[in-house]
C-alpha positions as CSV (number, residue, x, y, z in Angstrom):
1,E,0.0,0.0,-0.1
2,Y,1.3,3.4,-0.9
3,K,1.2,6.3,1.5
4,S,2.1,9.8,0.6
5,N,4.8,11.5,2.8
6,I,3.3,14.9,1.7
7,M,0.8,16.7,3.9
8,N,-2.8,15.7,3.8
9,I,-4.6,18.2,1.5
10,E,-7.9,18.0,3.3
11,N,-6.2,19.7,6.4
12,I,-4.8,22.8,4.8
13,D,-5.8,25.5,7.1
14,F,-3.1,27.9,6.1
15,I,-5.0,28.9,3.0
16,E,-7.8,30.4,5.2
17,N,-5.3,32.6,6.9
18,I,-3.6,34.2,3.9
19,N,-3.5,38.0,4.3
20,L,-4.2,39.5,0.8
21,E,-4.0,43.1,2.0
22,N,-0.2,43.4,1.4
23,I,-0.3,41.7,-2.0
24,E,-0.3,44.1,-4.9
25,P,-1.3,43.0,-8.4
26,I,1.3,42.9,-11.1
27,N,0.1,45.4,-13.7
28,E,3.0,45.4,-16.2
29,A,2.8,43.0,-19.1
30,I,5.5,40.2,-19.4
31,E,7.0,40.0,-22.9
32,W,8.1,36.5,-23.8
33,E,10.9,36.0,-26.3
34,T,10.0,33.4,-28.9
35,D,11.6,32.0,-31.8
36,S,9.2,31.7,-34.8
37,D,11.2,30.0,-37.4
38,S,7.9,28.8,-39.2
39,D,4.5,30.3,-39.8
40,S,2.8,27.1,-38.7
41,D,3.9,27.8,-35.0
42,S,4.4,31.4,-34.9
43,D,2.9,33.7,-32.1
44,S,0.4,35.1,-34.4
45,D,-2.2,33.0,-32.9
46,S,-1.6,33.9,-29.3
47,E,-4.8,34.8,-27.4
48,E,-3.8,38.5,-27.4
49,Y,-3.7,38.9,-31.1
50,L,-6.2,36.4,-32.4
51,S,-9.0,37.8,-34.5
52,S,-11.9,35.8,-35.8
53,D,-10.2,36.0,-39.3
54,D,-7.0,34.5,-37.7
55,E,-8.9,31.8,-36.0
56,F,-10.4,30.9,-39.3
57,D,-7.0,30.7,-41.0
58,I,-5.5,28.7,-38.1
59,S,-8.5,26.2,-38.4
60,K,-8.2,25.5,-42.1
61,G,-7.4,21.9,-42.6
62,V,-8.0,21.0,-38.9
63,I,-11.7,21.7,-38.0
64,Y,-14.1,18.9,-38.8
65,N,-11.3,16.6,-40.0
66,V,-11.3,13.1,-38.3
67,Y,-8.1,12.2,-36.4
68,N,-7.2,8.7,-35.3
69,N,-10.5,7.6,-36.7
70,R,-12.4,9.2,-33.7
71,Y,-11.7,12.8,-33.0
72,I,-13.2,15.7,-34.8
73,P,-11.8,19.2,-33.8
74,I,-14.8,21.6,-33.7
75,K,-13.1,24.8,-32.2
76,Y,-9.7,26.3,-31.7
77,L,-9.3,26.9,-27.9
78,G,-5.8,28.4,-27.8
79,R,-2.0,27.7,-27.8
80,G,1.1,27.4,-25.7
81,T,4.7,27.4,-26.6
82,F,4.7,23.9,-28.0
83,S,1.1,23.3,-29.2
84,R,-2.2,24.4,-30.1
85,V,-5.4,23.1,-28.3
86,W,-8.6,22.1,-30.0
87,L,-12.1,21.4,-28.5
88,S,-12.9,18.2,-30.2
89,F,-15.7,15.6,-30.3
90,D,-14.9,11.9,-29.5
91,I,-17.3,10.0,-32.0
92,L,-16.6,6.6,-30.1
93,E,-17.4,7.9,-26.6
94,N,-19.9,10.5,-27.8
95,K,-18.4,13.4,-25.8
96,L,-16.2,16.4,-25.9
97,C,-12.5,16.2,-25.3
98,A,-9.5,18.4,-25.7
99,I,-6.6,17.7,-28.2
100,K,-3.2,19.2,-27.8
101,M,-1.6,19.2,-31.1
102,V,2.1,19.5,-30.5
103,F,4.1,21.2,-33.3
104,K,6.3,18.8,-35.2
105,K,9.5,20.6,-34.2
106,Y,8.8,19.5,-30.6
107,S,8.1,15.9,-31.4
108,S,10.8,14.5,-29.0
109,D,9.2,16.6,-26.3
110,A,5.8,15.1,-27.2
111,K,7.3,11.5,-27.0
112,D,8.6,12.3,-23.5
113,E,5.1,13.6,-22.4
114,I,3.5,10.5,-23.7
115,T,6.0,8.3,-22.0
116,K,5.3,10.1,-18.7
117,N,1.6,10.0,-19.2
118,K,1.7,6.3,-19.8
119,E,3.6,5.7,-16.6
120,I,1.0,7.6,-14.7
121,L,-1.8,5.6,-16.4
122,N,0.0,2.4,-15.5
123,F,0.1,3.4,-11.8
124,V,-3.5,4.6,-11.9
125,S,-4.6,1.2,-13.3
126,K,-2.8,-0.5,-10.4
127,Y,-3.9,1.8,-7.7
128,P,-7.2,3.5,-8.8
129,E,-8.2,4.3,-5.1
130,L,-5.2,6.9,-5.0
131,V,-6.6,9.0,-7.9
132,S,-9.0,11.8,-7.6
133,D,-10.3,14.5,-10.0
134,S,-7.2,16.7,-9.3
135,L,-5.1,14.4,-11.8
136,V,-5.7,15.0,-15.4
137,L,-5.1,11.9,-17.4
138,M,-4.2,11.5,-21.0
139,K,-7.0,9.6,-22.8
140,D,-5.2,8.8,-26.0
141,N,-2.4,10.0,-28.4
142,F,-1.7,9.8,-32.1
143,V,0.5,11.3,-34.9
144,T,-1.0,13.1,-37.7
145,S,-0.1,12.8,-41.5
146,E,1.7,16.4,-40.9
147,N,3.8,14.7,-38.1
148,E,2.2,16.6,-35.3
149,T,1.6,14.7,-32.1
150,G,-2.1,14.8,-30.7
151,L,-2.5,14.2,-27.1
152,V,-6.1,13.8,-25.9
153,Y,-7.3,14.9,-22.5
154,E,-10.6,15.7,-20.8
155,V,-12.0,19.3,-21.4
156,L,-11.0,21.4,-18.5
157,G,-12.1,25.0,-17.5
158,E,-10.8,28.4,-18.4
159,P,-7.2,29.4,-18.1
160,I,-6.2,31.4,-15.1
161,I,-5.5,34.4,-17.3
162,K,-9.1,34.4,-18.6
163,L,-10.4,34.1,-14.8
164,S,-8.3,37.2,-14.2
165,D,-10.0,39.0,-17.0
166,I,-13.5,37.9,-15.9
167,F,-12.8,39.2,-12.5
168,N,-11.1,42.4,-13.4
169,N,-7.6,41.2,-12.3
170,I,-8.9,40.1,-8.8
171,I,-9.8,36.4,-8.7
172,P,-12.0,35.9,-5.7
173,I,-10.3,34.1,-2.7
174,N,-12.6,31.0,-2.8
175,I,-11.6,30.3,-6.4
176,V,-7.9,30.8,-5.6
177,K,-8.3,28.4,-2.7
178,K,-9.9,25.8,-4.8
179,I,-7.3,26.0,-7.6
180,T,-4.6,25.9,-5.0
181,K,-6.1,22.9,-3.2
182,D,-6.5,21.1,-6.6
183,I,-2.9,21.8,-7.6
184,L,-1.6,20.6,-4.2
185,S,-3.8,17.6,-4.4
186,G,-2.5,16.7,-7.9
187,L,1.1,17.2,-6.7
188,E,0.5,14.8,-3.8
189,Q,-0.8,12.2,-6.0
190,M,2.2,12.5,-8.4
191,H,4.6,12.3,-5.5
192,T,2.7,9.1,-4.4
193,M,3.6,7.5,-7.6
């Protein structure tokens, strides 16, 4: 039987006692350096600059195509440094999922991510009682004809940056506590493995 050597997440009282009065919001923008050596993974589709025309251009050749004989991307959700993310429909399970399409120049990183996710899935299959909703599990993976790697996950909520926008840069403490508790719970489960 596995036991975590990390604190029990259910007993985190220190979050209740955090004094937010002395914490000032960061108002300056952070500029990230990027190397955009190809148009397919340039920063032109970052959330900040994306127009509906840009979203249409990015979506060409992706939206409504069938990947791995089961996934149909239906909406562009956003991007990160290594990938773009698509809201997709799983025709075998009849439900929505998220597909992280890793740019082909990062295929070795994608392989590492798949390997780590498979190790987690192997552990979870042996010890399902140790898993909670705080751990996001990879559902599937595949390689496209364009040599991009697709990683399939459950659909999650809004990014924290959007929550910040929704609440005018001041996310309510109850939401911050929930996010913090979920992150710590997920970390606890990872360290249990």
